[in-house]
C-alpha positions in Angstrom: 0.0 0.0 0.0 2.8 2.4 0.9 5.1 1.5 -2.1 5.1 4.4 -4.5 3.1 6.8 -2.3 6.2 9.0 -2.0 6.3 9.4 -5.7 2.6 10.5 -5.8 3.2 13.1 -3.1 6.2 14.5 -4.8 4.5 14.8 -8.2 1.3 16.3 -6.6 3.2 18.8 -4.5 5.5 19.8 -7.3 2.7 20.4 -9.7 0.8 22.4 -7.2 3.9 24.5 -6.3 4.6 25.1 -10.0 1.0 26.1 -10.6 1.1 28.7 -7.7 4.5 30.1 -8.7 3.7 30.5 -12.3 0.0 31.3 -12.2 0.3 34.6 -14.2 3.1 33.6 -16.4 1.4 30.5 -17.9 -1.2 32.0 -20.1 -2.1 31.2 -23.7 -2.0 27.8 -25.4 -0.7 24.8 -23.5 -0.3 26.0 -19.8 -1.0 22.5 -18.6 1.7 21.1 -20.8 4.1 23.7 -19.5 3.2 22.9 -15.9 3.7 19.2 -16.5 7.1 19.9 -18.1 8.1 21.9 -15.1 6.8 19.2 -12.8 8.8 16.5 -14.6 11.9 18.6 -14.6 11.7 19.3 -10.9 10.3 16.0 -9.6 11.4 13.5 -12.2 14.9 12.9 -10.7 13.6 12.5 -7.2 10.9 10.0 -8.3 13.4 8.1 -10.5 16.0 7.8 -7.7 13.6 6.6 -5.0 12.0 4.1 -7.3 15.4 2.9 -8.6 16.9 2.4 -5.2 13.8 0.5 -4.0 13.8 -1.7 -7.0 17.5 -2.4 -6.8 17.2 -3.4 -3.1 14.5 -5.9 -4.0 16.4 -7.2 -7.0 19.4 -7.8 -4.7 17.4 -10.7 -3.3 18.1 -12.5 -6.6 21.5 -13.4 -5.1 19.9 -15.4 -2.3 20.3 -19.1 -2.2 16.7 -19.4 -0.8 14.3 -19.9 -3.7 11.3 -18.1 -2.2 13.5 -15.1 -1.4 14.7 -14.9 -5.1 11.1 -15.1 -6.3 10.0 -12.4 -3.8 12.8 -10.2 -4.9 12.0 -10.6 -8.5 8.3 -10.0 -8.0 8.7 -7.0 -5.8 11.4 -5.4 -8.0 9.1 -5.8 -11.1 6.3 -4.3 -9.0 8.4 -1.2 -8.2 9.4 -0.8 -11.8 5.8 -1.1 -13.0 4.6 1.3 -10.3 7.2 3.8 -11.5 6.0 3.5 -15.1 2.4 4.0 -14.0 3.1 6.9 -11.7 5.2 8.8 -14.2 3.0 8.2 -17.2 -0.6 8.1 -15.9 -0.7 9.8 -12.5 0.2 13.3 -13.8 -2.9 13.2 -16.0 -5.0 12.6 -13.0 -3.3 15.5 -11.2 -4.1 17.8 -14.1 -7.7 16.6 -14.3 -8.2 17.0 -10.6 -6.5 20.4 -10.5 -8.7 21.7 -13.3 -12.0 20.3 -12.0 -11.5 21.3 -8.4 -10.3 24.8 -8.9 -6.8 25.0 -7.4 -7.2 22.0 -5.0 -10.2 23.5 -3.2 -8.0 26.0 -1.4 -10.8 28.6 -1.3 -13.0 26.3 0.8 -10.3 24.9 3.0 -8.5 28.2 3.6 -10.9 29.5 6.2 -10.4 26.4 8.5 -6.5 26.6 8.3 -4.9 28.2 11.3 -3.1 31.5 10.6 0.3 30.1 11.6 0.0 27.4 8.9 -1.0 30.0 6.3 2.0 32.1 7.2 4.3 29.1 7.0 3.0 28.1 3.6 3.4 31.7 2.3 7.0 31.7 3.7 7.8 28.4 2.0 6.2 29.7 -1.3 8.4 32.8 -1.2 11.5 30.7 -0.4 10.7 28.3 -3.3 10.1 31.3 -5.6 13.5 32.6 -4.7 15.0 29.2 -5.5 13.3 29.0 -8.8 13.8 32.6 -9.7 10.1 33.5 -10.1 8.1 36.1 -8.2 6.0 34.6 -5.4 2.3 35.0 -5.7 0.1 36.0 -2.8 0.6 38.2 0.2 4.0 36.9 1.2 6.0 39.8 -0.2 3.7 42.4 1.2 4.2 40.9 4.7 8.0 41.1 4.4 8.4 37.3 4.1 9.8 37.1 0.6 
């Protein structure tokens, strides 16, 4: 159940972050394609490395002299590889569809129930990420002196 969940979180958070950072800059034809390209550039290496190391650790069981351990290692290693292929090829389409249909991850409805300290922390992180990426931060973070 937990295998591959980290990849899903990384892709989802990276897409959402890129969408917030470049909300005004991505207009015209193909903003979804540009967001997906940014997401793959930023999250692709992390997802590849985590999946690769997990698969290699399972494939290392192929060196075992115990037959069931070899079969388990082969099976789980192939499961990790297939999970990577599915997460990288199909899941981003689900993220784009969800993002478009829910209107920015339902932040307008959830924002009122979030404590002010968490909102301030998120704005600080967004400003910091914007500085790392080299894009202007959206929102009130710069007007509060956090950016």
